[in-house]
Backbone as JSON Lines, residues from 0, in Angstrom:
{"i":0,"aa":"X","n":[38.87,0.23,36.21],"ca":[37.88,0.81,36.29],"c":[37.22,2.35,35.52]}
{"i":1,"aa":"X","n":[38.08,3.2,35.33],"ca":[37.92,4.45,34.53],"c":[37.88,4.1,33.16]}
{"i":2,"aa":"X","n":[38.3,3.03,32.57],"ca":[38.23,2.48,31.14],"c":[36.57,2.14,31.03]}
{"i":3,"aa":"X","n":[36.32,1.29,31.98],"ca":[34.93,0.99,31.89],"c":[34.05,1.91,31.88]}
{"i":4,"aa":"X","n":[34.22,2.95,32.53],"ca":[33.33,4.03,32.98],"c":[33.04,4.82,31.53]}
{"i":5,"aa":"X","n":[34.33,5.1,30.97],"ca":[34.26,5.93,29.85],"c":[33.98,5.17,28.56]}
{"i":6,"aa":"X","n":[34.0,3.76,28.82],"ca":[33.58,2.96,27.53],"c":[32.05,3.04,27.51]}
{"i":7,"aa":"X","n":[31.35,2.86,28.86],"ca":[30.03,2.76,28.91],"c":[29.54,4.07,28.47]}
{"i":8,"aa":"X","n":[30.01,5.29,29.12],"ca":[29.82,6.75,28.44],"c":[29.58,6.92,27.08]}
{"i":9,"aa":"X","n":[30.89,6.37,26.3],"ca":[30.84,6.5,25.29],"c":[29.93,5.71,24.32]}
{"i":10,"aa":"X","n":[29.7,4.38,24.7],"ca":[28.71,3.8,24.0],"c":[27.18,4.29,24.32]}
{"i":11,"aa":"X","n":[27.01,4.79,25.4],"ca":[25.6,5.36,25.64],"c":[25.53,6.61,24.64]}
{"i":12,"aa":"X","n":[26.78,7.34,24.67],"ca":[26.5,8.47,23.68],"c":[26.2,8.22,22.29]}
{"i":13,"aa":"X","n":[26.81,7.08,21.83],"ca":[26.64,6.57,20.32],"c":[25.35,6.16,19.98]}
{"i":14,"aa":"X","n":[24.62,5.37,21.18],"ca":[23.25,4.77,20.94],"c":[22.48,6.03,20.98]}
{"i":15,"aa":"X","n":[22.64,7.02,21.88],"ca":[21.71,8.4,21.86],"c":[21.79,9.07,20.29]}
{"i":16,"aa":"X","n":[22.83,9.46,19.75],"ca":[23.27,10.02,18.64],"c":[22.57,9.44,17.6]}
{"i":17,"aa":"X","n":[22.84,8.05,17.62],"ca":[22.34,7.22,16.46],"c":[20.73,7.15,16.33]}
{"i":18,"aa":"X","n":[20.17,7.26,17.5],"ca":[18.99,7.14,17.54],"c":[18.14,8.39,16.86]}
{"i":19,"aa":"X","n":[18.65,9.43,17.13],"ca":[18.09,10.92,16.6],"c":[17.59,10.58,15.43]}
{"i":20,"aa":"X","n":[16.31,11.24,15.12],"ca":[15.27,11.44,13.99],"c":[14.78,10.31,13.41]}
{"i":21,"aa":"X","n":[14.99,8.71,14.4],"ca":[14.26,7.77,13.92],"c":[13.24,7.94,14.74]}
{"i":22,"aa":"X","n":[11.86,7.0,14.18],"ca":[10.76,6.54,15.15],"c":[10.25,5.41,14.48]}
{"i":23,"aa":"X","n":[9.59,4.69,15.41],"ca":[8.95,3.33,14.63],"c":[7.78,3.56,14.09]}
{"i":24,"aa":"X","n":[7.61,2.9,12.88],"ca":[6.5,2.98,12.04],"c":[5.31,2.76,12.54]}
{"i":25,"aa":"X","n":[4.16,3.92,12.3],"ca":[2.77,3.64,12.97],"c":[2.59,4.3,14.16]}
{"i":26,"aa":"X","n":[3.78,4.98,14.52],"ca":[3.77,5.75,15.95],"c":[3.71,7.36,15.93]}
{"i":27,"aa":"X","n":[4.09,7.8,14.56],"ca":[4.07,9.1,14.55],"c":[3.45,9.56,13.01]}
{"i":28,"aa":"X","n":[3.25,10.73,12.9],"ca":[2.57,11.2,11.39],"c":[3.31,12.36,11.14]}
{"i":29,"aa":"X","n":[3.4,12.83,10.13],"ca":[3.59,14.05,9.48],"c":[2.31,14.81,8.94]}
{"i":30,"aa":"X","n":[1.19,14.3,9.23],"ca":[-0.22,14.86,8.71],"c":[-0.72,16.13,9.57]}
{"i":31,"aa":"X","n":[-1.01,17.04,8.69],"ca":[-1.43,18.31,9.5],"c":[-2.58,17.94,10.52]}
{"i":32,"aa":"X","n":[-2.31,18.55,11.66],"ca":[-3.45,18.27,12.96],"c":[-4.95,18.28,12.39]}
{"i":33,"aa":"X","n":[-5.38,19.13,11.25],"ca":[-6.55,18.89,10.98],"c":[-7.13,17.56,10.27]}
{"i":34,"aa":"X","n":[-6.22,16.54,10.03],"ca":[-6.76,15.64,9.28],"c":[-6.24,14.27,10.3]}
{"i":35,"aa":"X","n":[-7.96,13.91,10.41],"ca":[-7.71,12.63,11.48],"c":[-8.68,11.43,11.06]}
{"i":36,"aa":"X","n":[-9.36,12.03,9.97],"ca":[-10.34,10.5,9.13],"c":[-10.08,10.8,7.81]}
{"i":37,"aa":"X","n":[-10.45,9.21,7.03],"ca":[-10.27,9.19,5.59],"c":[-11.37,8.38,5.37]}
{"i":38,"aa":"X","n":[-12.11,8.96,4.2],"ca":[-12.88,7.82,3.61],"c":[-12.65,7.34,2.34]}
{"i":39,"aa":"X","n":[-12.74,6.16,2.13],"ca":[-12.15,5.37,1.07],"c":[-13.21,4.66,0.52]}
{"i":40,"aa":"X","n":[-14.33,5.45,-0.81],"ca":[-14.79,4.7,-1.47],"c":[-14.65,3.85,-2.54]}
{"i":41,"aa":"X","n":[-15.49,2.89,-2.89],"ca":[-15.44,1.83,-3.57],"c":[-14.51,2.44,-5.06]}
{"i":42,"aa":"X","n":[-13.53,1.97,-5.24],"ca":[-12.75,2.3,-6.51],"c":[-13.53,2.23,-7.66]}
{"i":43,"aa":"X","n":[-13.26,3.2,-8.83],"ca":[-13.83,2.78,-9.95],"c":[-12.92,1.81,-10.82]}
{"i":44,"aa":"X","n":[-13.39,1.04,-11.86],"ca":[-12.98,0.43,-12.8],"c":[-12.95,0.19,-13.9]}
{"i":45,"aa":"X","n":[-11.93,0.88,-14.61],"ca":[-11.72,1.04,-16.27],"c":[-11.26,0.21,-16.73]}
{"i":46,"aa":"X","n":[-10.68,-0.88,-16.0],"ca":[-9.56,-1.94,-16.37],"c":[-10.59,-3.28,-17.38]}
{"i":47,"aa":"X","n":[-9.68,-4.1,-17.99],"ca":[-10.33,-5.14,-18.68],"c":[-10.92,-6.26,-17.69]}
{"i":48,"aa":"X","n":[-10.46,-6.21,-16.43],"ca":[-10.95,-7.3,-15.45],"c":[-12.08,-6.72,-14.73]}
{"i":49,"aa":"X","n":[-12.92,-7.58,-14.8],"ca":[-14.26,-6.98,-13.71],"c":[-14.22,-7.31,-12.4]}
{"i":50,"aa":"X","n":[-14.95,-6.59,-11.32],"ca":[-14.93,-6.89,-10.03],"c":[-13.69,-6.8,-9.12]}
{"i":51,"aa":"X","n":[-12.59,-6.64,-9.78],"ca":[-11.33,-6.91,-8.92],"c":[-11.3,-5.37,-8.23]}
{"i":52,"aa":"X","n":[-11.94,-4.31,-8.58],"ca":[-11.71,-3.1,-7.89],"c":[-12.4,-3.17,-6.4]}
{"i":53,"aa":"X","n":[-13.07,-3.74,-6.24],"ca":[-13.91,-4.12,-4.78],"c":[-13.04,-4.61,-3.9]}
{"i":54,"aa":"X","n":[-12.22,-5.66,-4.21],"ca":[-11.35,-6.37,-3.41],"c":[-10.46,-5.72,-2.9]}
{"i":55,"aa":"X","n":[-9.76,-4.78,-4.26],"ca":[-8.54,-3.8,-4.13],"c":[-9.06,-2.79,-3.36]}
{"i":56,"aa":"X","n":[-10.01,-2.16,-3.17],"ca":[-10.66,-1.27,-2.15],"c":[-10.55,-1.61,-0.7]}
{"i":57,"aa":"X","n":[-11.17,-2.83,-0.63],"ca":[-11.18,-3.4,0.54],"c":[-9.98,-3.82,1.49]}
{"i":58,"aa":"X","n":[-9.02,-3.98,0.63],"ca":[-7.76,-4.49,0.95],"c":[-6.85,-3.15,1.52]}
{"i":59,"aa":"X","n":[-7.45,-2.11,0.69],"ca":[-6.63,-0.64,0.79],"c":[-7.32,-0.15,2.12]}
{"i":60,"aa":"X","n":[-8.44,-0.3,2.24],"ca":[-9.42,0.13,3.53],"c":[-8.6,-0.37,4.56]}
{"i":61,"aa":"X","n":[-8.57,-1.94,4.78],"ca":[-7.8,-2.44,5.66],"c":[-6.44,-1.86,6.07]}
{"i":62,"aa":"X","n":[-5.77,-1.62,5.06],"ca":[-4.44,-1.24,5.25],"c":[-4.57,0.18,6.05]}
{"i":63,"aa":"X","n":[-5.39,1.1,6.25],"ca":[-5.25,2.17,6.89],"c":[-5.98,1.91,8.16]}
{"i":64,"aa":"X","n":[-7.08,0.99,8.18],"ca":[-7.4,0.5,9.43],"c":[-6.54,0.09,10.57]}
{"i":65,"aa":"X","n":[-5.27,-0.88,9.93],"ca":[-4.48,-1.71,10.36],"c":[-3.45,-0.62,10.95]}
{"i":66,"aa":"X","n":[-3.25,0.59,10.17],"ca":[-2.11,1.81,10.5],"c":[-2.7,2.36,12.04]}
{"i":67,"aa":"X","n":[-4.04,2.83,11.64],"ca":[-4.62,3.06,13.0],"c":[-4.19,4.98,13.05]}
{"i":68,"aa":"X","n":[-3.65,5.26,12.41],"ca":[-3.62,6.82,12.38],"c":[-4.59,7.8,11.8]}
{"i":69,"aa":"X","n":[-5.19,7.1,10.9],"ca":[-6.4,7.81,10.16],"c":[-7.46,6.6,10.26]}
{"i":70,"aa":"X","n":[-8.42,7.52,10.96],"ca":[-9.96,6.68,11.13],"c":[-10.64,6.44,9.91]}
{"i":71,"aa":"X","n":[-11.2,5.32,9.56],"ca":[-11.47,5.24,8.29],"c":[-13.18,5.23,8.79]}
{"i":72,"aa":"X","n":[-13.9,6.11,7.64],"ca":[-15.15,6.82,8.26],"c":[-15.71,6.83,6.68]}
{"i":73,"aa":"X","n":[-17.19,7.22,6.62],"ca":[-17.88,7.75,5.73],"c":[-17.75,9.06,5.1]}
{"i":74,"aa":"X","n":[-17.82,9.03,3.68],"ca":[-17.78,10.16,3.26],"c":[-18.2,11.63,3.66]}
{"i":75,"aa":"X","n":[-19.13,11.68,4.26],"ca":[-19.8,12.43,5.12],"c":[-18.91,13.47,6.12]}
{"i":76,"aa":"X","n":[-18.05,12.3,6.81],"ca":[-17.53,12.52,8.16],"c":[-16.14,12.82,7.77]}
{"i":77,"aa":"X","n":[-15.76,12.73,6.76],"ca":[-14.27,12.48,6.06],"c":[-13.71,13.9,6.26]}
{"i":78,"aa":"X","n":[-12.23,14.01,7.04],"ca":[-11.57,14.88,6.79],"c":[-10.5,14.84,5.43]}
{"i":79,"aa":"X","n":[-10.34,13.53,4.85],"ca":[-9.49,13.13,3.58],"c":[-10.84,12.31,2.81]}
{"i":80,"aa":"X","n":[-10.78,12.28,1.61],"ca":[-11.71,11.23,0.78],"c":[-10.21,11.04,-0.42]}
{"i":81,"aa":"X","n":[-10.21,9.42,-0.62],"ca":[-9.45,9.19,-1.5],"c":[-10.59,8.22,-2.44]}
{"i":82,"aa":"X","n":[-10.13,8.68,-3.86],"ca":[-10.9,8.18,-4.59],"c":[-9.77,7.78,-5.36]}
{"i":83,"aa":"X","n":[-10.09,6.61,-6.29],"ca":[-9.17,5.79,-6.96],"c":[-10.24,5.04,-8.25]}
{"i":84,"aa":"X","n":[-9.13,4.91,-9.37],"ca":[-9.51,4.24,-10.51],"c":[-8.61,3.2,-10.75]}
{"i":85,"aa":"X","n":[-9.12,1.97,-10.84],"ca":[-8.04,0.78,-11.46],"c":[-8.57,0.93,-12.91]}
{"i":86,"aa":"X","n":[-7.15,1.45,-13.68],"ca":[-7.26,1.73,-15.04],"c":[-6.51,0.83,-15.79]}
{"i":87,"aa":"X","n":[-5.85,-0.2,-15.11],"ca":[-5.17,-1.2,-16.18],"c":[-5.02,-2.61,-15.28]}
{"i":88,"aa":"X","n":[-4.99,-3.34,-16.07],"ca":[-4.83,-4.79,-15.69],"c":[-4.15,-5.35,-16.53]}
{"i":89,"aa":"X","n":[-2.93,-5.96,-16.29],"ca":[-2.25,-7.01,-17.19],"c":[-1.76,-8.32,-16.56]}
{"i":90,"aa":"X","n":[-2.32,-9.09,-17.38],"ca":[-1.43,-10.61,-17.19],"c":[-0.62,-11.05,-18.08]}
{"i":91,"aa":"X","n":[0.61,-11.26,-17.91],"ca":[1.63,-11.74,-18.91],"c":[2.46,-12.88,-18.42]}
{"i":92,"aa":"X","n":[2.42,-13.88,-19.45],"ca":[3.45,-14.86,-19.12],"c":[4.76,-14.45,-19.2]}
{"i":93,"aa":"X","n":[5.63,-14.91,-18.41],"ca":[6.98,-14.61,-18.31],"c":[7.91,-15.62,-18.66]}
{"i":94,"aa":"X","n":[7.5,-16.84,-17.91],"ca":[8.33,-18.1,-18.26],"c":[7.55,-19.13,-18.58]}
{"i":95,"aa":"X","n":[8.38,-19.93,-19.72],"ca":[7.9,-21.36,-20.13],"c":[8.27,-22.51,-20.08]}
{"i":96,"aa":"X","n":[8.14,-23.76,-20.15],"ca":[8.55,-24.8,-19.85],"c":[9.09,-25.2,-21.23]}
{"i":97,"aa":"X","n":[9.69,-26.47,-21.33],"ca":[9.99,-26.74,-22.58],"c":[9.44,-27.18,-23.76]}
{"i":98,"aa":"X","n":[7.98,-27.31,-23.53],"ca":[6.79,-27.43,-24.35],"c":[6.08,-26.12,-24.62]}
{"i":99,"aa":"X","n":[6.79,-25.11,-24.46],"ca":[6.36,-23.95,-24.74],"c":[5.37,-23.47,-23.98]}
{"i":100,"aa":"X","n":[4.81,-24.0,-22.68],"ca":[3.89,-23.79,-22.19],"c":[3.7,-22.9,-20.86]}
{"i":101,"aa":"X","n":[3.3,-21.53,-20.73],"ca":[3.74,-20.86,-19.45],"c":[3.5,-21.53,-18.35]}
{"i":102,"aa":"X","n":[4.58,-21.47,-17.33],"ca":[4.37,-21.67,-16.16],"c":[4.43,-20.79,-15.09]}
{"i":103,"aa":"X","n":[4.81,-19.38,-15.48],"ca":[4.96,-18.4,-14.95],"c":[4.32,-16.97,-15.02]}
{"i":104,"aa":"X","n":[3.53,-16.26,-14.77],"ca":[3.01,-15.11,-15.21],"c":[3.05,-14.26,-14.15]}
{"i":105,"aa":"X","n":[2.73,-12.99,-14.42],"ca":[2.76,-11.69,-13.65],"c":[1.66,-10.91,-13.96]}
{"i":106,"aa":"X","n":[0.96,-10.63,-12.89],"ca":[-0.05,-9.64,-12.96],"c":[0.48,-8.31,-12.35]}
{"i":107,"aa":"X","n":[-0.21,-7.17,-13.34],"ca":[0.28,-5.78,-13.21],"c":[-0.92,-5.1,-12.83]}
{"i":108,"aa":"X","n":[-1.09,-4.19,-12.09],"ca":[-2.25,-3.03,-11.91],"c":[-1.84,-1.79,-11.8]}
{"i":109,"aa":"X","n":[-2.54,-1.06,-12.68],"ca":[-2.18,0.37,-12.72],"c":[-3.47,1.42,-12.26]}
{"i":110,"aa":"X","n":[-2.99,2.11,-10.88],"ca":[-4.23,2.97,-10.4],"c":[-3.81,4.3,-10.25]}
{"i":111,"aa":"X","n":[-5.06,5.04,-10.51],"ca":[-5.01,6.62,-10.13],"c":[-5.78,6.67,-9.0]}
{"i":112,"aa":"X","n":[-4.75,7.57,-7.83],"ca":[-5.18,7.92,-6.97],"c":[-5.49,9.59,-6.74]}
{"i":113,"aa":"X","n":[-6.76,10.06,-6.13],"ca":[-6.9,11.48,-5.93],"c":[-7.38,11.53,-4.48]}
{"i":114,"aa":"X","n":[-6.64,12.23,-3.94],"ca":[-6.91,12.54,-2.25],"c":[-7.15,13.94,-1.99]}
{"i":115,"aa":"X","n":[-8.33,14.35,-1.75],"ca":[-8.74,15.61,-1.39],"c":[-8.99,15.91,0.27]}
{"i":116,"aa":"X","n":[-8.37,17.04,0.37],"ca":[-8.22,17.53,1.84],"c":[-9.59,18.37,2.04]}
{"i":117,"aa":"X","n":[-11.02,17.63,2.68],"ca":[-12.51,18.39,2.66],"c":[-12.36,19.4,3.6]}
{"i":118,"aa":"X","n":[-11.35,19.48,4.27],"ca":[-11.46,20.61,5.7],"c":[-10.96,21.82,4.84]}
{"i":119,"aa":"X","n":[-9.76,21.79,3.92],"ca":[-9.32,23.24,3.51],"c":[-9.95,23.16,1.95]}
{"i":120,"aa":"X","n":[-10.59,22.1,1.76],"ca":[-11.14,22.36,0.2],"c":[-9.85,22.19,-1.01]}
{"i":121,"aa":"X","n":[-9.18,21.26,-0.52],"ca":[-8.01,21.5,-1.62],"c":[-7.27,20.04,-1.82]}
{"i":122,"aa":"X","n":[-6.57,19.97,-2.85],"ca":[-5.77,18.78,-3.4],"c":[-4.85,18.29,-2.36]}
{"i":123,"aa":"X","n":[-5.16,17.03,-2.03],"ca":[-3.91,16.78,-0.91],"c":[-2.85,15.53,-2.01]}
{"i":124,"aa":"X","n":[-3.52,15.02,-2.7],"ca":[-2.59,13.65,-3.61],"c":[-2.95,13.73,-4.87]}
{"i":125,"aa":"X","n":[-2.71,13.5,-5.63],"ca":[-2.86,13.09,-7.02],"c":[-1.89,12.44,-7.79]}
{"i":126,"aa":"X","n":[-1.82,11.08,-8.1],"ca":[-0.76,10.42,-8.54],"c":[-1.25,8.99,-8.91]}
{"i":127,"aa":"X","n":[-0.2,8.57,-9.86],"ca":[-0.34,7.24,-10.51],"c":[0.31,6.2,-9.86]}
{"i":128,"aa":"X","n":[0.0,4.82,-9.51],"ca":[0.67,3.92,-8.99],"c":[0.37,2.79,-10.05]}
{"i":129,"aa":"X","n":[1.41,2.01,-9.98],"ca":[1.6,0.47,-10.49],"c":[2.07,-0.31,-9.46]}
{"i":130,"aa":"X","n":[1.7,-1.8,-9.46],"ca":[1.9,-2.79,-8.88],"c":[2.11,-4.15,-9.7]}
{"i":131,"aa":"X","n":[2.94,-4.91,-9.26],"ca":[3.58,-6.08,-10.36],"c":[3.72,-7.33,-9.24]}
{"i":132,"aa":"X","n":[2.9,-8.55,-9.51],"ca":[3.3,-9.62,-8.57],"c":[3.42,-10.73,-9.59]}
{"i":133,"aa":"X","n":[4.41,-11.66,-9.4],"ca":[4.4,-12.86,-9.95],"c":[3.71,-13.97,-9.38]}
{"i":134,"aa":"X","n":[3.51,-15.18,-10.39],"ca":[3.23,-16.41,-9.7],"c":[3.28,-17.53,-10.54]}
{"i":135,"aa":"X","n":[3.34,-18.74,-10.06],"ca":[3.58,-19.68,-11.17],"c":[2.38,-20.56,-11.2]}
{"i":136,"aa":"X","n":[1.81,-21.23,-12.34],"ca":[0.79,-21.95,-12.46],"c":[1.1,-23.44,-12.63]}
{"i":137,"aa":"X","n":[0.32,-24.23,-12.65],"ca":[0.34,-25.77,-12.83],"c":[-0.81,-25.86,-13.88]}
{"i":138,"aa":"X","n":[-0.75,-27.14,-14.14],"ca":[-1.89,-27.89,-15.0],"c":[-3.17,-27.86,-14.7]}
{"i":139,"aa":"X","n":[-3.27,-27.52,-13.26],"ca":[-4.39,-27.57,-12.5],"c":[-4.88,-26.38,-12.37]}
{"i":140,"aa":"X","n":[-6.15,-25.86,-13.09],"ca":[-6.75,-24.85,-13.36],"c":[-7.36,-24.22,-12.16]}
{"i":141,"aa":"X","n":[-7.68,-24.92,-11.14],"ca":[-8.13,-24.42,-9.89],"c":[-6.88,-23.84,-9.05]}
{"i":142,"aa":"X","n":[-5.78,-24.68,-8.99],"ca":[-4.56,-23.98,-8.62],"c":[-3.97,-22.8,-8.96]}
{"i":143,"aa":"X","n":[-4.22,-22.85,-10.36],"ca":[-3.37,-21.67,-11.03],"c":[-4.45,-20.35,-10.52]}
{"i":144,"aa":"X","n":[-5.59,-20.71,-10.4],"ca":[-6.41,-19.59,-10.29],"c":[-6.43,-18.69,-8.78]}
{"i":145,"aa":"X","n":[-6.16,-19.92,-7.99],"ca":[-5.94,-19.48,-6.83],"c":[-4.31,-18.76,-6.33]}
{"i":146,"aa":"X","n":[-3.64,-19.38,-7.29],"ca":[-2.22,-18.71,-7.15],"c":[-2.29,-17.23,-7.91]}
{"i":147,"aa":"X","n":[-3.22,-16.94,-9.04],"ca":[-3.42,-15.68,-9.56],"c":[-4.14,-14.77,-8.5]}
{"i":148,"aa":"X","n":[-5.27,-15.53,-7.6],"ca":[-6.09,-14.37,-6.48],"c":[-4.96,-14.36,-5.73]}
{"i":149,"aa":"X","n":[-3.92,-15.05,-4.95],"ca":[-2.94,-14.89,-4.03],"c":[-2.03,-13.67,-4.57]}
{"i":150,"aa":"X","n":[-1.46,-13.61,-5.96],"ca":[-0.93,-12.56,-6.23],"c":[-1.45,-11.06,-6.64]}
{"i":151,"aa":"X","n":[-2.74,-11.08,-6.87],"ca":[-3.83,-9.88,-6.8],"c":[-3.65,-9.57,-5.34]}
{"i":152,"aa":"X","n":[-3.91,-10.4,-4.57],"ca":[-4.09,-9.98,-3.07],"c":[-2.89,-9.24,-2.56]}
{"i":153,"aa":"X","n":[-1.93,-9.84,-2.8],"ca":[-0.28,-9.55,-2.57],"c":[-0.15,-8.15,-3.04]}
{"i":154,"aa":"X","n":[-0.58,-7.88,-4.36],"ca":[-0.32,-6.7,-5.06],"c":[-1.21,-5.56,-4.47]}
{"i":155,"aa":"X","n":[-2.74,-6.14,-3.95],"ca":[-3.46,-5.14,-3.32],"c":[-2.76,-4.63,-2.11]}
{"i":156,"aa":"X","n":[-2.46,-5.26,-1.06],"ca":[-1.64,-4.99,0.04],"c":[-0.26,-4.09,-0.03]}
{"i":157,"aa":"X","n":[0.3,-4.71,-1.17],"ca":[1.38,-3.77,-1.22],"c":[0.98,-2.27,-1.7]}
{"i":158,"aa":"X","n":[-0.06,-2.28,-2.3],"ca":[-0.52,-0.91,-2.77],"c":[-0.85,-0.14,-1.44]}
{"i":159,"aa":"X","n":[-1.9,-0.9,-0.65],"ca":[-2.34,-0.22,0.57],"c":[-1.35,0.36,1.31]}
{"i":160,"aa":"X","n":[-0.12,-0.52,1.39],"ca":[1.06,-0.14,2.54],"c":[1.82,1.35,1.73]}
{"i":161,"aa":"X","n":[1.81,1.26,0.64],"ca":[2.47,2.32,-0.2],"c":[1.63,3.62,-0.02]}
{"i":162,"aa":"X","n":[-0.07,3.72,-0.31],"ca":[-0.86,4.44,0.16],"c":[-0.55,5.11,1.76]}
{"i":163,"aa":"X","n":[-0.78,4.21,2.61],"ca":[-0.41,4.51,4.14],"c":[0.95,5.55,4.11]}
{"i":164,"aa":"X","n":[1.75,4.93,3.86],"ca":[3.0,5.69,3.72],"c":[3.15,6.98,2.9]}
{"i":165,"aa":"X","n":[2.53,6.88,1.95],"ca":[2.57,8.29,1.36],"c":[1.51,9.3,1.9]}
{"i":166,"aa":"X","n":[0.5,8.74,2.5],"ca":[-0.82,9.65,2.69],"c":[-0.29,10.18,3.96]}
{"i":167,"aa":"X","n":[0.28,9.33,4.99],"ca":[0.12,9.35,6.44],"c":[1.64,9.98,6.82]}
{"i":168,"aa":"X","n":[2.62,9.27,6.35],"ca":[3.96,9.61,6.71],"c":[4.48,10.61,5.44]}
{"i":169,"aa":"X","n":[3.92,10.82,4.52],"ca":[4.25,11.78,3.22],"c":[5.76,11.6,2.73]}
{"i":170,"aa":"X","n":[5.81,9.99,2.85],"ca":[6.9,9.67,2.07],"c":[6.62,8.3,1.36]}
């Protein structure tokens, strides 16, 4: 009986010690208390691919909405304003079949992000990001384009999640 009580006490202590310093993602924040809202205007596009910046901006906004720790608002009411420039788009073949026809590509995006603290009127974050996703093609042009669009959406989501992590969690 004493052995069981000691074992139970030891296990409880180990669980408590191992849990120190950890928290569930999306439940806490390291943001200063005055930052509660963010505006994310449509990013600019200086890449070679027209119109993809709009979808990218929408997915990034949705990442912040889903996270919920910063409320997405218009510029006039925002504590933080995140501006972005899609400055590069690369579509590169990476594997070929026996007839030298490309069967796998990657799409890479480069984005410059500038976040301003509007309350304290200072720079909050200024950083360049890149993201890259692979996709397979087929002889069917429609399916290949759908695969490219899926890869782009995955790249946008990954970028949105990274931005939430860097802005809200600050890592």
